[in-house]
Every structure is written in C-alpha cells, then in structure tokens.
N, C-alpha and C positions, 0 to 999 in steps of 0.2 A: 445594489448598495455597497458591495464589496469589490467592485471592479478596480478601483484605485489601488486597493491593498494587493489584489492579485497581480495587477500590472507591475507594481513595484517589486513584488516577489519574483516574477518570472521574466520580466523584460530588462530590468536594470541591474541584475546581479552579475558580479564578476566571480570567477571561481574562488578567489580569496574570501569572498563573502560566505562561502559554503564550507570550506575545509582548509586544512594545512597538511602538508606532506610530513610523514614520519620518516625516520631512517629506514631504508628498505631492508637491510639485514636484520635489524632488531624487530621490525614489523613482521617479517616472515618467520623469524624464529620464536618470538615471545609475545606477539600481539595477535589481534584478530582482524586487522585491516591495515591497508597501506596508508590511509588518510585518517586524520582526526577531524571528525565532522561536528565538533562542538559548536561551531558557528552556525551550521545548519540547524542544529538542535535549538539554539537560542532563537533563531528566526521562527521556527515552528512554534516554540513555546510562547514567544511574544505575540505572534499573529493569530494563533489558534487559542483564543481567549474565551472567557465565559460568555461574552456577548455573541461571538460567532457560534459557539456551541448551542446557545438558545435559538439563534436564527436557523441553524440546521435542524434542530428539534421541531421548530414551528413549521418548517417546510415539509418535514417528514410527516407531521400530523395532517398536512394538506394533501398527502398522497405522493409527494415527490420522493424519489429514491436516489441515494448516493452510496455506491459500493466501492470499496478499495480492496485490492488484492495483495496478498503477500504469500511467500513460500515458507512453509514449515520445513526447515532444513533437516530436522531430525527424522522425519518420516517421508520427506520428499513430496508432500502434497500441497496443492494450491488451496489457499484459505481466502474466502470472501468475507469481508467485514462489512456489516450493515452500519454505516456511519450514522445514519439518521436514528436508528434504534439505539445506538450507543449514546448519542447526544440527548435522546429523549429521557434518559435517566436524570439529566440536569444536576449532577452532583460532582464533587471534586474527583471522585474515582473515575467517573465517566470522562471528564476532561483529561485526566492523566492517560486513560486508555486511548482516547481519541488521538492525542498527540503521539503516543507510541505507535499506534497503527500507521499513522502517516510517516513516522520515522522508519518503521519497518518496510513500508512500501518503497521508500526512497533509498533503502540500504542495499546498494549495488554490491553484491558479494565481492570480497577481497578489497574493493575500494573503500567501502564504509563498513563499520561494524554492524553485525546483525543485532536485532532487539530481542531480549529475552522476556517472554510472558510467563507468568506463573498461573497455571490453570489447575485449580485444586491442589493436589500434592505433587503435580508434575510441572516441569519447566519445558517450554518450547522455545526454540531459537528460530526467529523469523527474519527473512530478507525480502528483497524485491520479488514481487509476484511473477515478473517476467522470466525468472529462472525456470519455472515450470510451465507457465502459460503466458506467452507474450501478448495474447489477447484473450479476454474472457467475456463471455456473454451469459450473465446470470439469467436464471429462469425468468421469463416474462419481461426481459429487457425490451424486446421488440414486440409490443402488443400492437401489431399491425392493424388489426381490426379497429382499435380505438383511434389510431392515427387516421385511418381511412374515413372513419365516421366524422371526426373533427374537420376533415377536408371536404366533407359532403359527398364522399364516394361510397359505393356499396362494396364491401369486402370481397364479395364473390366476383367482382369485376377487376380485382387487383391481382396482377401476376407478379409475385415477389419470391425470389429465391436467394438464400444466403448460403454461400460456400465458405467453409473454413478449412484451411490446410494447416495441419499440425506436423511439424518436423521435430520429433523427439520421442522419448519414451513415454508411454501412457501409464506405466505402473512402476515407479522407482522403488527400489528395495529400502526398507527402513534401516537406519544407521544412526547411532549416537554420535553426533558431531561435537568434537571438542572445540573449546573457545580459543582457537589460534588461527592465524591467517592461512597457514598451509592446509590445515584440516578443512577450513571453510572453502578454500579455493578448490581443493580436491573434490569435495562434495558437490560444489557448484558445477564443475566441469563434468 
C-alpha cells in the first residue's frame, strides 16, 4: 500500500531534493557537515507520518520485523533500532524518534549532520550505521528452518552457509565527538 510513496522517494529524487551545499571552509571550521539536509528532513517528516507509523506497528504485531542501523559516534558502536517496537508505542514521541532514527541512518558522516539522541541524562551522536557495519544481520534475521517449512522442505535437508567478511576494527575506542565537521570526519575515518 506504500509502494507509490516509496517509489516517489527513491526513484524520482534529484540531489537538490535532498540537500544543498554549504561553504566548504565554513562547514569544515564551524559546522558539523558539508551539506544542509533540511530538504531530506522535510521529506522524511512529511512521509513518515502517523498513518505510516500505525501501519508499521500493525505489521510488527503480526510478527514482521524492521530494523534500522546507526552508528553511535561517541563510543563507536553499531546500534540496531527496532522500528516496529518504536512504532508500537503509537504516540508523538514514538513518531519523533522514528523519524530521527531514519535521519540518523541516512546521516553519511561529513556529508550530512549526525543526529543527537538524549538517552536519560546522556546525549549520543548517531550517524549512518555503515560507518561501523556495512551489513548487519540481527539475531534471528534468517530463520532458515521457518523458510524451509513454508517451502515444504525439511530443514535437515537444507545445506545453507552464510559467510560475512568484515574489513575494519571490531572494537573502536570510546571518544567524545565534538559537533563540528572536522571532528566528525576524523572520528568516522
């Protein structure tokens, strides 16, 4: 039911529909990104509305799962957000969090500004999850035995192997990242 909306968002966008360039010198010295992504924020906030949130919550209640990844830049860890569980709260705070999670996941460091989340008395700075983990496989993502059962196969007859090659540090050191482009770029690299 949301195919038209998704197609419009992913197929017909021009870069100018997502961002505008800032001055490079001022962005590097006094800002936290090279691009102003206010247009992307408007797209997300206009399209991720209460109706969509309720649809996500309904699908979550049916057992479907949707996870979104971001990178906590302050500690260098990958964070998995359970979008369905967030939407299931069905309130304004959940809608705001859902939108910000999507913005954080789209926040390519240095290009777009990271998103700050207040967690208790702490703040966390989040950016694109691919910074730490270009591909993530949450626990139980591939319930192969269920897929085999649905296909009329016996799981014992299925030969399935998954290989993941990770090129990067497995344990980044914690660091308090300042809100400026150079600090974010340095931490990302």
